[in-house]
C-alpha positions, 0 to 999 in steps of 0.5 A: 432140652437135654439131648441123649448121647446117641443124638449128640454122637450122630451130630458129631459124626455128621460134623466130622463127615462134613469136614471130610466131604468139604475136602473133596473139591481140593482132591477132585482136580487130580482125577482123570475126568472132564472139567464139567464133571469136576465142577459138578462134583465140587459144587455138590460136595460143598453143598453137601458138606454145608448141609451135613454141618448144619444138620449135625449142629442142630443135633448136637445142640446150641450149648455144645456148639458154643462150648466147642467154639469157645475152646476152638477160638480161645485166645491166649491173653498175656498179662 
C-alpha cells in the first residue's frame, strides 16, 4: 500500500518529536521542583516518547523504516 506524502511527513515529524521528548528525562533533574514531580515527568516523557515513535513508525510504513535502519546501521566492510 502506497502512503501519501502528508502521512509520511506526519510520521517523520512524530519520530523526531519522540526523540526530543525522550531527552526530557535528562534535562528535568536541573529544574527546581520536587523529586516526586521529576520522577512523574520523566516517566510520562518516556512513555510518551515511545508511543510517539511507534505511531510515527506506523504512519511512515514498514518499507521506509527498513530503508532507514539499513542506512543508519550500515557497516563499513574492509576488503
